C-alpha positions, -999 to +999 in steps of 0.1 A: +001+000+001+012+034-007+019+058+023-011+079+013-033+047+015-015+034+048-022+068+065-057+065+052-063+031+066-049+041+098-075+067+099-101+044+093-094+018+121-070+035+143-100+035+170-104-001+170-067-012+166-060+006+200-090-004+218-083-022+252-105-051+242-095-055+204-060-056+217-065-087+235-065-105+202-028-103+201-027-129+227-051-153+205-033-178+184-052-179+147-035-195+119-001-196+132-004-159+141-023-136+162-062-132+156-049-093+158-027-097+129-050-118+111-079-093+113-053-065+104-045-084+070-081-091+064-090-056+067-062-039+047-071-067+018-108-055+021-098-018+018-078-022-011-103-041-031-134-020-024-116+011-025-106+002-061-141-009-069-155+026-055-174+007-029-182+013+006-143+011+019-149+028+050-174+006+066-161-022+047-124-023+062-137-014+097-159-042+094-133-066+081-112-057+111-139-067+137-149-099+115-129-122+140-135-100+171-138-125+199-113-144+225-109-178+236-127-169+267-160-165+243-158-197+229-150-219+257-181-237+257-178-247+220-156-274+201-138-267+176-163-275+147-191-253+166-167-224+169-164-221+133-204-215+128-209-196+160-178-171+161-194-146+136-222-140+156-199-138+188-177-113+170-209-092+160-221-091+193-184-077+203-184-054+179-218-039+183-207-036+225-176-014+216-185+001+183-212+016+164-221-009+136-248-006+112-269-033+097-247-035+065-215-039+085-234-066+108-239-088+074-203-082+067-191-098+102-217-123+107-217-138+071-176-140+069-180-179+074-208-184+045-212-210+033-204-228+068-224-203+091-261-200+076-258-164+073-258-150+036-235-120+025-264-094+011-240-067+001-210-066-026-187-056+005-199-086+023-189-111-003-156-090-004-149-094+034-158-133+031-134-135+002-107-117+019-110-137+051-106-170+030-077-159+007-056-146+041-067-176+059-052-201+032-025-182+027-018-181+067-026-218+071-002-227+040+029-204+053+023-208+091+004-240+100+021-260+075+058-253+088+045-263+125+029-295+114+059-304+093+079-293+125+058-316+145+065-346+119+101-342+119+104-342+159+084-372+159+106-392+133+139-378+150+124-393+183+113-428+167+147-430+150+164-421+185+146-447+201+154-471+177+192-469+184 
């Protein structure tokens, strides 16, 4: 992003990125990085795409940043599969609790896991947030989780070999 776009992006999201409850996401592991960093990546991609398409880039960028606004404490009573389905609704509740969220932004947040969740994206910006999340998550999973899994398997294999000696 250019310096001007970076400045504009920061102006759009500054109140969120500095909010004490949103900062808790820096301590939540997500795709091998923090949920905070993941959310920033999705927001930046959403910003670039929606701005280029002359869509509602300010509201879309803010909603994209808030799409995973939940902590482990919020989902402690759910298993991993159920968390995939319910976390968009939890993120929306948290977003509404601390920020002014309109109906369009609510759909962007709550529909970002479509088709896993039952909320369908209603707006172009919702589809972009959903797509940006999937693109960023795929990159993160490949880049970070694949290396972690490979590392675990290598440690396992070295231990098996060491036990045989």
